[in-house]
C-alpha positions, 0 to 999 in steps of 0.5 A: 759406457755403462755409467751413462745407461745406468744414469739414464736408467735412474733418471727414468726411474726418478721421473716415473717415480715423480709422475706416480707420486703426482697421480696419487696426490691428485687422487686424495681428496678429503671429504667435507667433514660433518658437523653437529650442533646441539644442547645437552647435559653434561654428565661426566668428565674423563680426564685423560690419565695416561700421555696421549689419552683423550679427554672427554665430557659425556653429554645426554643430548636434550635438544636436537631434533635434526640429527641422528644420534646413536645414543642420548649419551654422546661422548665429546672429545675435548683435547688430546695430545694431537696436533688439532687444531682444537676448538674451545672449551668452557672451564666452568662447565661441571657435571649437571651444567646445560651445555652447547655443543658444536663439533665434528661428527664421528660416524658408526657404520650405520651412518649415525653419530657415535660421538663428537670431537673438537679436533679440527677447527677453532670454531668448535666449542663445548660451553654453558648454555645460555637462555634468551628470556623476553622482558616486559618491554619486549627486549631479549636478554641473554643469561646463563642456564641454571644448573640442573640438579642431578639425581 
């Protein structure tokens, strides 16, 4: 008799636990990720030297009118030992190049953009900027922007 009572109690607790787990999962809503796109000058590359440490490009923001950055110098995390997915990084970027960045925002407590990461989408990127120029015939030609002189 005690065995059947214990079995009924165990089944009740199991079903109650499953019901609570369903409620917890339903309450977890993922906020939409805020993204940012801007142009800047790549100033310094920090390679993650310790296992799991991120690789970061510091970018001096030069062209952005619509976003609220905490500083003109923004750290862009381009890789780290996490699952990802990760965006792409142009391996030809060197310090002094003009770059275009598209990634997920990392906000500080005041709501300004403190950093950017390429983690979260394969669509994110850090690449050499291209410059559109108009020819005499009115055609638009794209070409890479020349390297900016460093001080």
